[in-house]
N, CA, C and O atoms as a GROMACS GRO file, in nm:
protein
  356
    1MET      N    1   6.436   3.755  22.407
    1MET     CA    2   6.452   3.843  22.301
    1MET      C    3   6.342   3.829  22.197
    1MET      O    4   6.377   3.762  22.099
    2PRO      N    5   6.235   3.870  22.196
    2PRO     CA    6   6.121   3.818  22.108
    2PRO      C    7   6.138   3.850  21.991
    2PRO      O    8   6.199   3.955  21.974
    3PRO      N    9   6.089   3.768  21.858
    3PRO     CA   10   6.132   3.848  21.769
    3PRO      C   11   6.069   3.960  21.699
    3PRO      O   12   5.975   4.012  21.759
    4LEU      N   13   6.099   4.006  21.593
    4LEU     CA   14   6.046   4.128  21.541
    4LEU      C   15   5.889   4.110  21.457
    4LEU      O   16   5.851   4.028  21.374
    5ASP      N   17   5.836   4.204  21.510
    5ASP     CA   18   5.689   4.192  21.427
    5ASP      C   19   5.713   4.202  21.255
    5ASP      O   20   5.788   4.287  21.208
    6LYS      N   21   5.650   4.120  21.183
    6LYS     CA   22   5.619   4.107  21.040
    6LYS      C   23   5.670   4.217  20.977
    6LYS      O   24   5.764   4.218  20.898
    7SER      N   25   5.576   4.352  21.030
    7SER     CA   26   5.562   4.431  20.912
    7SER      C   27   5.712   4.533  20.978
    7SER      O   28   5.740   4.635  20.915
    8LEU      N   29   5.815   4.488  21.128
    8LEU     CA   30   5.920   4.571  21.128
    8LEU      C   31   5.993   4.488  21.078
    8LEU      O   32   6.106   4.534  21.058
    9ARG      N   33   5.975   4.329  21.031
    9ARG     CA   34   6.072   4.249  20.965
    9ARG      C   35   6.092   4.304  20.791
    9ARG      O   36   6.190   4.314  20.718
   10ASN      N   37   5.984   4.325  20.777
   10ASN     CA   38   5.951   4.382  20.610
   10ASN      C   39   6.024   4.480  20.587
   10ASN      O   40   6.103   4.492  20.494
   11GLN      N   41   5.995   4.584  20.701
   11GLN     CA   42   6.031   4.748  20.650
   11GLN      C   43   6.200   4.720  20.693
   11GLN      O   44   6.267   4.812  20.646
   12LEU      N   45   6.289   4.616  20.771
   12LEU     CA   46   6.395   4.565  20.741
   12LEU      C   47   6.483   4.531  20.666
   12LEU      O   48   6.596   4.572  20.643
   13GLU      N   49   6.403   4.427  20.619
   13GLU     CA   50   6.408   4.411  20.462
   13GLU      C   51   6.459   4.516  20.351
   13GLU      O   52   6.572   4.518  20.303
   14ARG      N   53   6.362   4.598  20.323
   14ARG     CA   54   6.318   4.670  20.223
   14ARG      C   55   6.473   4.781  20.231
   14ARG      O   56   6.537   4.813  20.130
   15THR      N   57   6.514   4.833  20.397
   15THR     CA   58   6.567   4.898  20.416
   15THR      C   59   6.737   4.856  20.388
   15THR      O   60   6.836   4.925  20.360
   16ILE      N   61   6.716   4.723  20.407
   16ILE     CA   62   6.833   4.666  20.344
   16ILE      C   63   6.881   4.663  20.216
   16ILE      O   64   7.002   4.664  20.191
   17LYS      N   65   6.796   4.659  20.134
   17LYS     CA   66   6.803   4.636  19.997
   17LYS      C   67   6.831   4.766  19.944
   17LYS      O   68   6.902   4.796  19.848
   18GLU      N   69   6.762   4.841  20.024
   18GLU     CA   70   6.800   4.991  19.981
   18GLU      C   71   6.916   5.065  19.964
   18GLU      O   72   6.951   5.150  19.882
   19ALA      N   73   6.983   4.997  20.090
   19ALA     CA   74   7.081   5.029  20.116
   19ALA      C   75   7.226   4.982  20.055
   19ALA      O   76   7.326   5.048  20.028
   20ARG      N   77   7.194   4.828  20.042
   20ARG     CA   78   7.285   4.762  19.933
   20ARG      C   79   7.269   4.831  19.816
   20ARG      O   80   7.382   4.846  19.770
   21ILE      N   81   7.151   4.902  19.713
   21ILE     CA   82   7.184   4.950  19.622
   21ILE      C   83   7.226   5.098  19.623
   21ILE      O   84   7.238   5.152  19.513
   22ILE      N   85   7.245   5.156  19.714
   22ILE     CA   86   7.308   5.288  19.743
   22ILE      C   87   7.488   5.279  19.755
   22ILE      O   88   7.581   5.347  19.713
   23SER      N   89   7.474   5.153  19.838
   23SER     CA   90   7.627   5.119  19.864
   23SER      C   91   7.666   5.069  19.750
   23SER      O   92   7.789   5.076  19.750
   24GLU      N   93   7.628   5.024  19.653
   24GLU     CA   94   7.673   4.967  19.492
   24GLU      C   95   7.691   5.040  19.480
   24GLU      O   96   7.803   5.073  19.519
   25ALA      N   97   7.612   5.141  19.418
   25ALA     CA   98   7.644   5.259  19.304
   25ALA      C   99   7.747   5.369  19.409
   25ALA      O  100   7.835   5.412  19.335
   26ALA      N  101   7.756   5.398  19.482
   26ALA     CA  102   7.869   5.476  19.579
   26ALA      C  103   8.001   5.358  19.543
   26ALA      O  104   8.075   5.425  19.470
   27ALA      N  105   8.040   5.272  19.552
   27ALA     CA  106   8.118   5.205  19.534
   27ALA      C  107   8.185   5.200  19.370
   27ALA      O  108   8.293   5.211  19.312
   28LYS      N  109   8.074   5.183  19.347
   28LYS     CA  110   8.116   5.179  19.146
   28LYS      C  111   8.153   5.302  19.106
   28LYS      O  112   8.215   5.312  19.000
   29ALA      N  113   8.113   5.448  19.203
   29ALA     CA  114   8.138   5.593  19.148
   29ALA      C  115   8.299   5.585  19.187
   29ALA      O  116   8.392   5.627  19.119
   30ALA      N  117   8.304   5.518  19.319
   30ALA     CA  118   8.451   5.529  19.354
   30ALA      C  119   8.553   5.485  19.288
   30ALA      O  120   8.655   5.552  19.270
   31LEU      N  121   8.539   5.380  19.250
   31LEU     CA  122   8.632   5.310  19.143
   31LEU      C  123   8.607   5.389  18.967
   31LEU      O  124   8.699   5.400  18.886
   32ASP      N  125   8.526   5.414  18.952
   32ASP     CA  126   8.529   5.507  18.809
   32ASP      C  127   8.621   5.644  18.912
   32ASP      O  128   8.733   5.672  18.869
   33GLN      N  129   8.594   5.690  18.987
   33GLN     CA  130   8.656   5.795  19.008
   33GLN      C  131   8.864   5.786  18.997
   33GLN      O  132   8.951   5.871  18.979
   34LEU      N  133   8.867   5.648  19.018
   34LEU     CA  134   8.997   5.599  19.059
   34LEU      C  135   9.050   5.575  18.938
   34LEU      O  136   9.169   5.591  18.911
   35GLY      N  137   8.941   5.525  18.840
   35GLY     CA  138   9.003   5.486  18.720
   35GLY      C  139   9.030   5.324  18.697
   35GLY      O  140   9.099   5.279  18.606
   36VAL      N  141   8.973   5.262  18.778
   36VAL     CA  142   8.998   5.136  18.807
   36VAL      C  143   9.013   5.054  18.663
   36VAL      O  144   9.116   5.000  18.622
   37GLY      N  145   8.895   5.057  18.601
   37GLY     CA  146   8.912   5.011  18.502
   37GLY      C  147   9.004   5.017  18.350
   37GLY      O  148   9.013   4.935  18.258
   38GLU      N  149   9.066   5.152  18.371
   38GLU     CA  150   9.129   5.193  18.241
   38GLU      C  151   9.281   5.152  18.253
   38GLU      O  152   9.341   5.111  18.353
   39THR      N  153   9.316   5.170  18.157
   39THR     CA  154   9.484   5.072  18.145
   39THR      C  155   9.535   5.156  18.211
   39THR      O  156   9.557   5.119  18.327
   40LYS      N  157   9.580   5.306  18.176
   40LYS     CA  158   9.666   5.404  18.220
   40LYS      C  159   9.588   5.465  18.358
   40LYS      O  160   9.468   5.488  18.349
   41PRO      N  161   9.653   5.490  18.473
   41PRO     CA  162   9.604   5.554  18.572
   41PRO      C  163   9.576   5.713  18.539
   41PRO      O  164   9.655   5.766  18.461
   42TYR      N  165   9.499   5.772  18.578
   42TYR     CA  166   9.446   5.920  18.542
   42TYR      C  167   9.562   6.009  18.598
   42TYR      O  168   9.616   5.960  18.698
   43SER      N  169   9.609   6.123  18.558
   43SER     CA  170   9.662   6.202  18.597
   43SER      C  171   9.654   6.292  18.686
   43SER      O  172   9.756   6.335  18.738
   44HIS      N  173   9.526   6.340  18.722
   44HIS     CA  174   9.514   6.363  18.880
   44HIS      C  175   9.499   6.275  19.026
   44HIS      O  176   9.448   6.296  19.136
   45LEU      N  177   9.575   6.162  18.959
   45LEU     CA  178   9.546   6.099  19.100
   45LEU      C  179   9.662   6.108  19.175
   45LEU      O  180   9.768   6.090  19.116
   46THR      N  181   9.664   6.129  19.280
   46THR     CA  182   9.785   6.126  19.421
   46THR      C  183   9.863   5.968  19.406
   46THR      O  184   9.826   5.864  19.351
   47GLY      N  185  10.006   6.009  19.491
   47GLY     CA  186  10.050   5.875  19.477
   47GLY      C  187   9.970   5.739  19.559
   47GLY      O  188   9.972   5.620  19.529
   48GLU      N  189   9.916   5.796  19.651
   48GLU     CA  190   9.843   5.731  19.741
   48GLU      C  191   9.739   5.637  19.677
   48GLU      O  192   9.714   5.517  19.685
   49ASP      N  193   9.690   5.741  19.609
   49ASP     CA  194   9.581   5.703  19.491
   49ASP      C  195   9.578   5.594  19.406
   49ASP      O  196   9.490   5.512  19.382
   50ARG      N  197   9.718   5.612  19.353
   50ARG     CA  198   9.747   5.512  19.290
   50ARG      C  199   9.791   5.418  19.303
   50ARG      O  200   9.820   5.355  19.202
   51LYS      N  201   9.816   5.369  19.422
   51LYS     CA  202   9.858   5.234  19.518
   51LYS      C  203   9.704   5.185  19.512
   51LYS      O  204   9.668   5.106  19.424
   52ILE      N  205   9.644   5.218  19.577
   52ILE     CA  206   9.490   5.224  19.601
   52ILE      C  207   9.437   5.139  19.470
   52ILE      O  208   9.379   5.031  19.459
   53ARG      N  209   9.479   5.226  19.385
   53ARG     CA  210   9.427   5.127  19.195
   53ARG      C  211   9.491   5.086  19.178
   53ARG      O  212   9.480   5.087  19.055
   54ILE      N  213   9.613   5.010  19.205
   54ILE     CA  214   9.708   4.937  19.180
   54ILE      C  215   9.606   4.800  19.265
   54ILE      O  216   9.534   4.715  19.213
   55ARG      N  217   9.629   4.820  19.374
   55ARG     CA  218   9.550   4.733  19.443
   55ARG      C  219   9.460   4.674  19.402
   55ARG      O  220   9.468   4.560  19.357
   56LEU      N  221   9.354   4.744  19.408
   56LEU     CA  222   9.187   4.756  19.372
   56LEU      C  223   9.214   4.654  19.214
   56LEU      O  224   9.162   4.544  19.198
   57ARG      N  225   9.292   4.712  19.126
   57ARG     CA  226   9.323   4.628  18.993
   57ARG      C  227   9.353   4.446  19.042
   57ARG      O  228   9.311   4.334  19.012
   58ALA      N  229   9.434   4.498  19.120
   58ALA     CA  230   9.517   4.299  19.150
   58ALA      C  231   9.382   4.260  19.236
   58ALA      O  232   9.344   4.147  19.203
   59HIS      N  233   9.314   4.310  19.317
   59HIS     CA  234   9.203   4.195  19.416
   59HIS      C  235   9.088   4.170  19.266
   59HIS      O  236   9.041   4.057  19.253
   60GLY      N  237   9.055   4.264  19.174
   60GLY     CA  238   8.950   4.194  19.028
   60GLY      C  239   9.030   4.095  19.006
   60GLY      O  240   8.991   3.983  19.040
   61ARG      N  241   9.159   4.113  18.947
   61ARG     CA  242   9.204   3.968  18.868
   61ARG      C  243   9.191   3.871  18.975
   61ARG      O  244   9.154   3.769  18.918
   62GLN      N  245   9.196   3.858  19.043
   62GLN     CA  246   9.194   3.779  19.138
   62GLN      C  247   9.082   3.702  19.166
   62GLN      O  248   9.071   3.580  19.166
   63LEU      N  249   8.985   3.804  19.195
   63LEU     CA  250   8.804   3.798  19.157
   63LEU      C  251   8.808   3.705  19.018
   63LEU      O  252   8.747   3.598  19.011
   64GLU      N  253   8.867   3.747  18.937
   64GLU     CA  254   8.813   3.669  18.782
   64GLU      C  255   8.868   3.569  18.822
   64GLU      O  256   8.785   3.508  18.889
   65MET      N  257   8.981   3.507  18.819
   65MET     CA  258   9.069   3.419  18.826
   65MET      C  259   9.020   3.285  18.906
   65MET      O  260   9.036   3.166  18.880
   66SER      N  261   8.942   3.364  19.034
   66SER     CA  262   8.932   3.221  19.113
   66SER      C  263   8.772   3.232  19.084
   66SER      O  264   8.698   3.234  19.182
   67GLY      N  265   8.739   3.236  19.008
   67GLY     CA  266   8.564   3.244  18.920
   67GLY      C  267   8.468   3.288  19.018
   67GLY      O  268   8.353   3.244  19.015
   68MET      N  269   8.517   3.395  19.132
   68MET     CA  270   8.425   3.474  19.182
   68MET      C  271   8.309   3.538  19.128
   68MET      O  272   8.200   3.553  19.183
   69THR      N  273   8.356   3.586  18.982
   69THR     CA  274   8.271   3.660  18.926
   69THR      C  275   8.159   3.610  18.890
   69THR      O  276   8.132   3.500  18.938
   70ARG      N  277   8.077   3.665  18.810
   70ARG     CA  278   7.982   3.574  18.762
   70ARG      C  279   7.993   3.551  18.600
   70ARG      O  280   7.939   3.456  18.544
   71GLN      N  281   8.053   3.628  18.550
   71GLN     CA  282   8.084   3.594  18.381
   71GLN      C  283   8.219   3.607  18.355
   71GLN      O  284   8.294   3.678  18.424
   72LYS      N  285   8.258   3.533  18.245
   72LYS     CA  286   8.351   3.567  18.175
   72LYS      C  287   8.398   3.662  18.143
   72LYS      O  288   8.297   3.724  18.110
   73PRO      N  289   8.490   3.736  18.124
   73PRO     CA  290   8.542   3.894  18.077
   73PRO      C  291   8.566   3.868  17.931
   73PRO      O  292   8.609   3.762  17.884
   74ARG      N  293   8.529   3.992  17.854
   74ARG     CA  294   8.558   3.997  17.695
   74ARG      C  295   8.664   4.062  17.708
   74ARG      O  296   8.732   4.045  17.607
   75ARG      N  297   8.740   4.160  17.819
   75ARG     CA  298   8.850   4.190  17.788
   75ARG      C  299   8.927   4.206  17.904
   75ARG      O  300   8.858   4.159  17.995
   76SER      N  301   9.025   4.244  17.947
   76SER     CA  302   9.114   4.206  18.088
   76SER      C  303   9.039   4.305  18.174
   76SER      O  304   9.048   4.266  18.291
   77THR      N  305   8.971   4.413  18.166
   77THR     CA  306   8.893   4.474  18.268
   77THR      C  307   8.727   4.430  18.283
   77THR      O  308   8.644   4.499  18.344
   78GLY      N  309   8.704   4.329  18.230
   78GLY     CA  310   8.582   4.276  18.229
   78GLY      C  311   8.502   4.296  18.393
   78GLY      O  312   8.397   4.351  18.427
   79TRP      N  313   8.612   4.218  18.474
   79TRP     CA  314   8.552   4.219  18.628
   79TRP      C  315   8.526   4.312  18.690
   79TRP      O  316   8.486   4.294  18.805
   80LEU      N  317   8.539   4.462  18.628
   80LEU     CA  318   8.509   4.544  18.670
   80LEU      C  319   8.399   4.593  18.670
   80LEU      O  320   8.365   4.679  18.751
   81LYS      N  321   8.296   4.529  18.545
   81LYS     CA  322   8.137   4.568  18.544
   81LYS      C  323   8.047   4.469  18.691
   81LYS      O  324   7.949   4.498  18.760
   82ARG      N  325   8.129   4.362  18.689
   82ARG     CA  326   8.047   4.280  18.796
   82ARG      C  327   8.125   4.316  18.922
   82ARG      O  328   8.091   4.247  19.018
   83TRP      N  329   8.230   4.414  18.950
   83TRP     CA  330   8.303   4.437  19.109
   83TRP      C  331   8.204   4.482  19.181
   83TRP      O  332   8.206   4.420  19.288
   84PRO      N  333   8.113   4.563  19.178
   84PRO     CA  334   8.001   4.585  19.302
   84PRO      C  335   7.940   4.460  19.391
   84PRO      O  336   7.922   4.450  19.512
   85THR      N  337   7.916   4.377  19.293
   85THR     CA  338   7.844   4.237  19.332
   85THR      C  339   7.941   4.157  19.430
   85THR      O  340   7.901   4.057  19.488
   86ASN      N  341   8.082   4.210  19.446
   86ASN     CA  342   8.208   4.124  19.511
   86ASN      C  343   8.260   4.206  19.622
   86ASN      O  344   8.338   4.160  19.704
   87ILE      N  345   8.209   4.354  19.625
   87ILE     CA  346   8.300   4.418  19.701
   87ILE      C  347   8.308   4.366  19.839
   87ILE      O  348   8.422   4.337  19.876
   88GLY      N  349   8.188   4.341  19.943
   88GLY     CA  350   8.171   4.251  20.045
   88GLY      C  351   8.249   4.135  20.095
   88GLY      O  352   8.260   4.098  20.211
   89ILE      N  353   8.318   4.070  19.956
   89ILE     CA  354   8.379   3.999  19.998
   89ILE      C  355   8.502   3.966  20.043
   89ILE      O  356   8.523   3.854  20.089
   0.00000   0.00000   0.00000
């Protein structure tokens, strides 16, 4: 298979960058909706949503402790601000 033409490679790169921006925004919105950064769960969450929230918070703390986040947090949910860059890990 021959390599892609330069214009097609550039178009692919732009598309991938745009998709990443959109997917990170969607992931942040989902985390916000579940209240992952809040100390107490939102009252409207179902039992299943609460379980997902707990797992996401635990995963965020693991990322923080393993040094995978880029900065040290100022508070216990500091990892949440940097989460979208680590979601694909």
